[in-house]
C-alpha positions as CSV (number, residue, x, y, z in Angstrom):
1,X,124.2,-5.7,84.1
2,X,122.4,-7.3,81.1
3,X,121.7,-11.0,81.3
4,X,123.1,-13.4,78.7
5,X,120.1,-13.4,76.4
6,X,119.9,-9.6,76.3
7,X,123.7,-9.5,75.8
8,X,123.5,-11.7,72.7
9,X,120.3,-10.2,71.2
10,X,122.2,-7.1,70.3
11,X,124.3,-9.3,68.0
12,X,122.3,-8.8,64.8
13,X,122.6,-5.0,64.9
14,X,126.4,-4.9,65.7
15,X,127.3,-7.6,63.2
16,X,125.3,-5.7,60.6
17,X,127.6,-2.7,61.3
18,X,130.6,-4.9,60.8
19,X,129.3,-6.5,57.7
20,X,128.5,-3.1,56.2
21,X,132.0,-1.9,56.1
22,X,133.9,-1.6,59.4
23,X,136.2,-4.5,58.8
24,X,136.5,-4.1,55.1
25,X,137.3,-0.4,55.5
26,X,139.9,-1.2,58.0
27,X,141.5,-3.8,55.7
28,X,141.9,-1.1,53.0
29,X,143.2,1.4,55.5
30,X,146.0,-0.9,56.7
31,X,146.8,-2.2,53.2
32,X,146.1,-5.8,54.2
33,X,147.2,-8.7,52.0
34,X,144.5,-10.7,50.2
35,X,142.4,-12.7,52.7
36,X,142.5,-16.5,53.1
37,X,139.6,-18.2,51.3
38,X,137.7,-20.3,53.9
39,X,136.3,-23.6,52.9
40,X,134.3,-24.4,56.0
41,X,133.7,-23.5,59.7
42,X,133.7,-25.8,62.7
43,X,131.9,-24.8,65.9
44,X,130.8,-26.0,69.4
45,X,127.1,-25.7,69.3
46,X,126.7,-26.2,73.1
47,X,127.5,-22.4,73.3
48,X,125.2,-19.7,72.1
49,X,128.4,-17.9,71.1
50,X,129.4,-20.8,68.9
51,X,126.1,-20.9,67.2
52,X,126.3,-17.2,66.6
53,X,129.8,-17.6,65.0
54,X,128.4,-20.3,62.7
55,X,125.4,-18.2,61.7
56,X,127.6,-15.3,60.6
57,X,130.0,-17.7,58.8
58,X,127.1,-19.5,57.1
59,X,125.6,-16.2,56.1
60,X,128.8,-15.7,54.0
61,X,128.2,-18.9,52.1
62,X,130.6,-21.2,54.0
63,X,129.5,-24.7,55.1
64,X,129.3,-25.0,58.9
65,X,129.7,-28.1,61.0
66,X,129.0,-28.6,64.7
67,X,131.1,-30.8,66.9
68,X,129.4,-33.8,68.5
69,X,128.7,-32.4,72.0
70,X,132.3,-31.1,72.0
71,X,133.9,-34.2,70.6
72,X,136.1,-33.5,67.5
73,X,136.7,-37.1,66.5
74,X,134.3,-37.2,63.5
75,X,135.4,-33.8,62.2
76,X,139.1,-34.9,62.6
77,X,138.5,-38.0,60.5
78,X,136.7,-36.0,57.8
79,X,139.5,-33.3,57.7
80,X,142.2,-36.0,57.6
81,X,140.6,-37.4,54.4
82,X,140.0,-33.9,52.9
83,X,143.5,-32.7,53.6
84,X,145.1,-35.8,52.0
85,X,143.5,-34.7,48.8
86,X,143.9,-31.0,48.9
87,X,144.7,-28.2,51.4
88,X,141.7,-26.2,52.5
89,X,141.4,-23.4,55.0
90,X,138.9,-23.8,57.9
91,X,137.7,-21.5,60.7
92,X,136.7,-22.6,64.1
93,X,135.0,-21.6,67.4
94,X,135.8,-24.3,70.0
95,X,137.3,-25.2,73.3
96,X,141.1,-25.6,73.4
97,X,141.1,-29.4,72.8
98,X,139.5,-29.5,69.4
99,X,141.6,-26.5,68.2
100,X,144.8,-28.2,69.4
101,X,143.8,-31.5,67.7
102,X,143.0,-29.8,64.4
103,X,146.2,-27.7,64.6
104,X,148.3,-30.9,65.0
105,X,146.7,-32.5,62.0
106,X,147.2,-29.4,60.0
107,X,150.9,-29.3,60.8
108,X,151.2,-32.9,59.6
109,X,149.7,-31.8,56.3
110,X,152.0,-28.8,55.9
111,X,149.4,-26.3,57.0
112,X,149.4,-23.8,59.9
113,X,147.3,-22.0,62.5
114,X,147.0,-18.6,60.8
115,X,144.9,-17.0,63.6
116,X,144.2,-17.9,67.2
117,X,142.0,-15.8,69.5
118,X,141.6,-16.9,73.2
119,X,138.4,-15.6,74.8
120,X,138.9,-15.7,78.6
121,X,137.8,-13.9,81.8
122,X,139.8,-10.7,82.4
123,X,137.8,-9.9,85.5
124,X,134.2,-10.7,86.7
125,X,132.6,-8.1,84.4
126,X,134.9,-8.3,81.4
127,X,136.2,-10.6,78.7
128,X,139.7,-10.6,77.3
129,X,140.4,-11.5,73.6
130,X,144.0,-12.4,73.1
131,X,144.8,-12.4,69.4
132,X,147.8,-14.1,67.7
133,X,148.1,-13.6,64.0
134,X,149.4,-11.5,61.0
135,X,150.0,-7.9,61.7
136,X,147.4,-6.7,59.2
137,X,144.8,-9.0,60.7
138,X,145.3,-7.7,64.2
139,X,145.0,-4.2,62.9
140,X,141.5,-5.0,61.7
141,X,140.4,-5.6,65.3
142,X,141.3,-2.0,66.3
143,X,137.7,-1.1,66.6
144,X,136.8,-4.3,68.5
145,X,136.0,-2.4,71.8
146,X,133.3,-0.5,70.0
147,X,131.6,-3.7,68.7
148,X,131.9,-5.8,71.8
149,X,128.2,-6.7,72.1
150,X,128.5,-9.3,69.3
151,X,132.0,-10.5,69.7
152,X,131.3,-14.0,68.3
153,X,129.8,-12.4,65.1
154,X,132.8,-10.1,64.9
155,X,135.2,-12.9,65.3
156,X,133.5,-14.8,62.4
157,X,133.8,-11.6,60.3
158,X,137.5,-11.2,61.1
159,X,138.0,-14.9,60.2
160,X,137.0,-14.0,56.6
161,X,139.6,-11.3,56.5
162,X,142.7,-13.1,57.9
163,X,145.5,-12.0,55.7
164,X,147.2,-14.6,53.5
165,X,150.6,-13.7,55.1
166,X,153.3,-16.0,56.5
167,X,155.3,-13.2,58.2
168,X,156.0,-13.6,61.9
169,X,152.8,-13.5,64.0
170,X,152.0,-10.7,66.4
171,X,150.1,-10.6,69.6
172,X,147.5,-8.1,70.9
173,X,144.8,-8.1,73.6
174,X,141.5,-6.4,73.8
175,X,139.3,-6.3,76.9
176,X,135.5,-5.9,76.4
177,X,132.9,-5.3,79.1
178,X,130.1,-7.7,79.5
179,X,129.8,-11.3,80.4
180,X,133.0,-12.7,81.8
181,X,132.9,-16.2,80.4
182,X,130.5,-18.0,78.0
183,X,128.5,-20.8,79.6
184,X,128.1,-24.2,78.1
185,X,124.4,-25.0,77.9
186,X,123.2,-28.3,79.5
187,X,122.0,-31.1,77.2
188,X,119.4,-33.7,78.0
189,X,121.6,-36.5,76.8
190,X,125.0,-37.2,78.3
191,X,128.0,-35.7,76.5
192,X,129.8,-37.9,73.9
193,X,133.2,-39.1,75.2
194,X,136.1,-36.8,74.4
195,X,138.8,-38.2,72.2
196,X,141.5,-39.6,74.4
197,X,144.4,-37.3,73.5
198,X,142.9,-34.2,74.9
199,X,140.6,-35.4,77.6
200,X,141.6,-33.8,81.0
201,X,143.3,-36.4,83.3
202,X,140.5,-35.9,85.9
203,X,137.9,-36.9,83.3
204,X,140.0,-40.0,82.3
205,X,139.9,-41.0,86.0
206,X,136.1,-40.8,86.1
207,X,135.8,-37.6,88.1
208,X,133.4,-35.9,85.7
209,X,133.8,-32.9,83.5
210,X,136.0,-30.0,84.6
211,X,134.7,-26.5,84.6
212,X,134.7,-24.8,81.2
213,X,137.8,-22.7,80.4
214,X,138.5,-20.3,77.7
215,X,137.0,-20.6,74.2
216,X,139.0,-20.1,71.0
217,X,138.4,-18.6,67.6
218,X,140.9,-19.8,65.0
219,X,141.7,-20.2,61.3
220,X,143.9,-23.0,59.8
221,X,145.3,-22.3,56.4
222,X,147.7,-23.7,53.8
223,X,151.1,-22.0,53.5
224,X,151.4,-19.0,51.2
225,X,152.4,-20.0,47.7
226,X,155.4,-18.1,46.3
227,X,155.4,-17.1,42.7
């Protein structure tokens, strides 16, 4: 089995394939609605997968912003000010807590979670990707199993093709071989405190950080404007 570094080094080749037409071709094939225009991307830079997501998003001209050692507080405050002025779509690659916090703020501003993808262990040698989003968007991931080597890059690419569609969301799951669960890389400095409303109870009681769980790719967007 390839190690983590070898597994991620294939990313540039596979993302190039996606960027060269796999996703776009699929969008035309399913007759997808116009995609949501992303304004920025938020990511957890403690994960190599998060940095890969940001690199692909940044390569498409979108401003990227890392969390502060997993803490979403500063990004939350900035989005709160931004969304008071105007709605703006944002993509993310984070743990559950930051996604949940941003989703709650978005709902308060009349926005919604347009795409949610949970990346979790399916078995020791495989990763499950559980997608909830518009039908057309899920159809774009039909070839995901053939592009699994760079799933963070592919997720960033899909984020740019989330259909601007407020129809009922659908669910699909794709299992890809490889590393079962991304690992958070250690930092020399201690982690910044998590914001209180999503810190696990064990951490609040001083028992130290819990084991990492699933990671999430997501897109928050304004509602579809009717003519």
